[in-house]
Backbone as numpy.savetxt, mean C-alpha at the origin, in Angstrom:
# Nx Ny Nz CAx CAy CAz Cx Cy Cz
11.89 5.08 -8.14 10.82 5.37 -7.06 10.57 7.01 -6.89
9.37 7.44 -6.50 8.76 8.47 -6.47 8.71 8.63 -4.80
9.62 9.49 -3.88 9.54 9.44 -2.66 8.59 10.41 -1.95
7.78 11.14 -3.22 7.01 12.41 -2.71 5.52 11.73 -2.64
5.02 11.40 -1.47 3.72 10.91 -1.55 2.86 11.64 -0.48
1.75 11.73 -0.37 0.88 12.78 0.47 0.68 11.81 1.70
0.25 12.59 2.61 -0.23 11.94 3.84 -1.10 11.09 3.82
-2.06 11.04 3.10 -3.14 9.98 3.06 -2.54 8.70 2.15
-1.58 9.01 1.43 -0.88 7.95 0.60 0.06 7.27 1.83
0.93 7.85 2.50 1.69 7.24 3.66 1.06 6.56 4.50
-0.25 7.22 4.90 -1.34 6.44 5.94 -1.51 5.22 5.29
-2.09 4.85 3.96 -2.43 3.83 3.30 -1.21 2.88 3.26
-0.07 3.31 2.98 1.16 2.54 2.85 1.11 1.66 4.23
0.94 2.63 5.41 1.16 1.85 6.49 0.07 0.76 6.88
-1.23 1.19 6.31 -2.33 -0.03 6.44 -1.97 -1.28 5.54
-1.36 -1.05 4.49 -1.02 -2.11 3.50 0.32 -2.95 4.30
1.17 -2.18 4.93 2.00 -3.02 5.67 1.48 -3.74 6.55
0.71 -3.02 7.32 0.11 -4.06 8.42 -0.60 -5.36 7.89
-1.55 -5.35 6.73 -2.12 -6.41 6.24 -1.17 -7.36 5.72
0.00 -6.80 5.18 0.79 -7.84 4.42 1.57 -8.51 5.58
2.02 -7.64 6.70 2.72 -8.37 7.53 1.68 -9.25 8.24
0.40 -9.17 8.21 -0.31 -10.41 8.76 -0.68 -11.34 7.88
0.00 -11.38 6.69 -0.02 -12.47 5.68 -1.18 -12.32 4.77
-1.78 -11.24 4.75 -2.93 -10.81 3.59 -2.44 -9.99 2.69
-2.83 -10.56 1.45 -2.57 -9.91 0.13 -3.68 -9.37 -0.30
-4.31 -7.94 0.12 -5.67 -7.53 -0.22 -6.00 -7.17 -1.57
-7.18 -7.43 -1.71 -7.45 -7.07 -3.05 -8.14 -5.67 -3.04
-8.35 -5.11 -4.26 -8.76 -3.77 -4.23 -10.10 -3.90 -3.88
-10.91 -4.82 -4.20 -12.41 -4.70 -3.56 -12.50 -4.67 -1.99
-11.59 -5.45 -1.49 -11.53 -5.28 0.10 -11.09 -3.85 0.62
-10.29 -3.38 -0.15 -9.74 -2.16 0.37 -10.77 -1.07 0.27
-11.45 -1.39 -0.88 -12.57 -0.14 -1.11 -13.65 -0.56 -0.06
-13.91 -1.56 0.19 -14.94 -2.01 1.32 -14.46 -1.42 2.47
-13.13 -1.44 2.93 -12.55 -1.15 4.21 -12.60 0.43 4.45
-12.00 0.99 3.37 -11.34 2.37 3.23 -12.24 3.48 2.28
-13.18 2.74 1.35 -13.82 3.56 0.27 -13.38 3.97 -0.94
-14.18 4.38 -1.82 -13.91 4.23 -3.10 -12.46 5.03 -3.77
-12.62 6.05 -2.91 -11.51 6.94 -3.25 -10.03 6.33 -3.02
-9.91 5.25 -2.55 -8.66 4.46 -2.17 -8.07 3.91 -3.65
-8.94 3.81 -4.59 -8.63 3.40 -6.03 -7.64 4.16 -6.63
-7.77 5.30 -6.37 -6.88 6.54 -6.85 -5.49 6.36 -6.25
-5.57 6.33 -4.90 -4.35 6.22 -4.16 -3.62 4.70 -4.48
-4.27 3.78 -4.75 -3.70 2.33 -5.28 -2.91 2.69 -6.75
-3.59 3.44 -7.46 -2.86 3.65 -8.71 -1.65 4.51 -8.51
-1.67 5.35 -7.74 -0.87 6.46 -7.39 0.51 5.88 -6.92
0.23 5.02 -5.99 1.28 4.19 -5.26 1.97 3.34 -6.32
1.11 2.68 -7.04 1.84 1.78 -8.03 2.68 2.37 -9.03
2.10 3.64 -9.53 2.92 4.54 -10.56 4.37 5.25 -9.95
3.99 5.29 -8.47 5.21 5.76 -7.95 6.30 4.84 -7.42
5.91 3.68 -7.63 6.79 2.46 -7.29 6.81 2.11 -5.96
5.93 2.44 -5.14 5.49 1.82 -3.90 5.01 0.24 -3.43
4.21 -0.16 -4.37 3.58 -1.44 -4.46 3.73 -2.32 -5.49
3.75 -3.46 -5.19 3.72 -4.38 -6.50 2.31 -4.85 -6.39
1.72 -5.15 -7.38 0.29 -5.49 -7.78 0.19 -6.64 -8.69
-0.98 -7.36 -8.56 -1.14 -8.29 -9.88 -2.81 -8.29 -9.69
-2.89 -8.32 -11.22 -4.49 -8.45 -11.46 -5.14 -9.91 -10.84
-6.17 -9.77 -10.50 -6.76 -10.89 -10.12 -8.29 -10.99 -10.57
-8.88 -12.05 -10.28 -10.42 -11.94 -10.86 -11.38 -10.70 -10.32
-11.26 -10.40 -9.17 -11.97 -9.12 -8.35 -11.10 -7.94 -8.61
-10.27 -7.77 -9.20 -9.40 -6.58 -9.51 -8.10 -6.78 -9.15
-7.46 -5.50 -8.80 -6.03 -5.52 -8.55 -5.79 -6.23 -7.22
-4.79 -6.94 -6.92 -4.45 -7.41 -5.55 -2.93 -6.56 -5.38
-2.53 -6.28 -4.32 -1.53 -5.67 -3.65 -0.85 -7.18 -2.96
0.04 -7.24 -3.82 0.96 -8.67 -3.40 2.37 -8.24 -2.60
2.65 -7.09 -2.45 3.93 -6.83 -1.83 4.00 -5.13 -1.69
4.66 -4.77 -0.74 5.38 -3.45 -1.06 6.74 -3.48 -1.45
7.26 -2.47 -2.47 8.51 -2.59 -2.91 9.85 -2.60 -1.78
10.99 -2.73 -2.12 11.96 -3.17 -1.07 12.24 -1.72 -0.38
12.41 -0.56 -1.27 12.55 0.79 -0.61 11.52 1.25 0.22
10.05 0.73 -0.24 8.87 1.15 0.62 9.04 0.34 1.75
9.37 -0.83 2.05 9.32 -1.77 3.27 10.18 -0.86 4.01
11.67 -0.41 3.53 12.76 0.14 4.33 12.08 1.58 4.98
11.26 2.18 4.15 10.75 3.71 4.78 9.76 3.28 5.75
9.07 2.19 5.62 7.94 2.01 6.74 8.66 1.70 8.12
9.69 0.65 7.60 10.38 0.12 8.89 11.00 1.31 9.80
11.70 1.99 8.97 12.34 3.27 9.45 11.45 4.01 10.25
10.16 4.43 9.41 9.15 5.31 10.27 8.69 4.64 11.64
8.52 3.45 11.47 7.91 2.54 12.57 8.85 2.57 13.90
10.27 2.81 13.62 11.19 2.82 14.76 11.22 4.00 15.51
10.79 5.09 14.84 10.80 6.41 15.18 10.31 6.42 16.77
10.94 7.10 17.55 10.34 7.11 18.99 10.45 5.81 19.81
11.15 4.88 19.29 11.16 3.66 20.19 12.55 3.65 20.87
């Protein structure tokens, strides 16, 4: 896993964690609609860096989960300042 991610990728990981916590496995098309077409590059980058688990769906890529280390990083950052 490559822990070097950009601020934009980090914000996107937190958005994905929110969606997944709510029980949503977002499709690429839904993410593009919400966040714009540049999100495709971030999806590919996070997949390559080992942050997200994806599955190919009829409508494109579906984010099925964050990896274990990604969840740990998200949880530890959410606890900052509490």
